[in-house]
N, C-alpha and C positions, 0 to 999 in steps of 0.2 A: 504494500500500500504506500509506504513512504517512498520507495524507489519509483513507483508510478507517478507520484506527485512531483518528484524531482525531475523526472523525464518530461512530464507535461508542462511544468512551470519552471524550467531551468533558469530563465531570466530572473524570475522572482526569487529563486533560491540563491542565485549569484548575488543579487542585491542584498539579501539577508546576510550572507557571509560578509560582504563589504561593510555593512552597517555594524555588525558585531566586531569586526576587526577595528573599525574606527573607534568604537566605544572602548575596547581594550586598550588601544593606543592612547586614548585621552587620559586613561588612568595611570598607565605605566610609561608613557612616552618620555616624560621629563626625566624619570629615573634612568631610562636607557640612554638619554641624551647626555646625562652627566650634570645637569643643573636642576634647580628647584624653582618652580613657579609659585609665587606667594601673593597673598592679598595685601591690601594697604595696611592692615593691622600689623602683620609681620614685618612689612617694610619699615614701619615706624620704629619697631624695636631695633632693626638692623641700623637704621639711620642714627638712632640714639646711642647705639653701641659703636659709633664711628666707622661704619662700613664705608668703603669707597663707593661713591655714587657716580654712575656713568650714564649720561644722557646720550643716546645714539641717534637723536633726531638731527635734522639740518640746523645750521646756525640760525637761520631765520625763525624756525620753530622754537629754538632754545631762547631767543630774545623775547618771545611771547610769554615765557614763564618756565621756570625750572624748579627742581626740588633742591632746597638747601644749597650746599656748596658743590653741586654736581659739576663734573668735568664733561665737556661736550666734545665728543668725537663721533662723527656720523658713521653709521653702520658700514658704509662703503669704504671708509678710510681706516676702519679699525685694525685690519690685519697689518697695515703699514705703520701704525702708530702704537703698537703694543708697548713700546718703550716708555710711553706716557702713563702706563698703568702701574700699580704697585709692584715692587720687586718681589714681595712675599706672595708666592702663588697660593698660599693657604689663607690669605687674608680675605674676609668676606667682601663681596662686590655685589652691589644692587644695581641692576641694569634696567633701564626703562626707555620707552619711546612714547608715541602718542596713544597707542592702543594695545601694544604687546606683541605685534607681529615682527617688527624689525628687531626688537630687543631679544626675541627668541633666537633669531639668526645670529645676533651679536653674542648671545650667551653660548651658542654652539662654537663660535670662533674662539671665545675665551677658554672654553673647555679644551679645544684642540691645541691651545697654546699652553696647557698645563695648569690652568687655574682650577682649584678644587672646590671653592666655596662660592659658586656663582648663583645668584638669585635673580630671577626675572619677575618684574612687577606685573602681575596679571591685570590687564586693562590699561596699563601704562599710566601716564600722567592724567588721563581722563578719569580713571578710577580714583587716583589720588585726590583730584579736585572734587569728585563726587562724594568722597568721604569727608569733605569739608576741611581738608588739610591745606596749609599755606604753600604758596609758590612764590619764588622770588622773580623779579623782573629787572632786566637791565634798563637803566635810564638812558635816554637818547643823549647825544652830545649837547643838544640845545638845552635840555633840562638840567644837565650837569653845569653848564655855564650859568644858567639863571640862578641856581642855588649857590654857586660860589661868588656871585656878585653881591 
């Protein structure tokens, strides 16, 4: 009976297998990748414990707002700028972008370069802001001149 169903509905059966595989990967994928995806609450703890904060968005996005004392290296430039990261490969690193996609790729790059305590902020800075947490903003050169006058 089961084999008849599979033969008659093979496309549906293949779709079911794909969905199950995606669900399994969503639960164990980060562990296999070598980094941890965390929420804003855990990110706060890491930030308060002086983790290295890495913003992998573009410099324009960074100017619109960033977390604490984040270092900005775009995800595309990260592989060539690993020397700007902590020398201690066991030091905790909090990586974020706008929504979590680019930071996942950056986290993979960090793991490939030997970093062992890499944490990806789930939902990126969008989740950080949604949790009501503060963001810093760079002041424009005009505003800096006005304040110094």
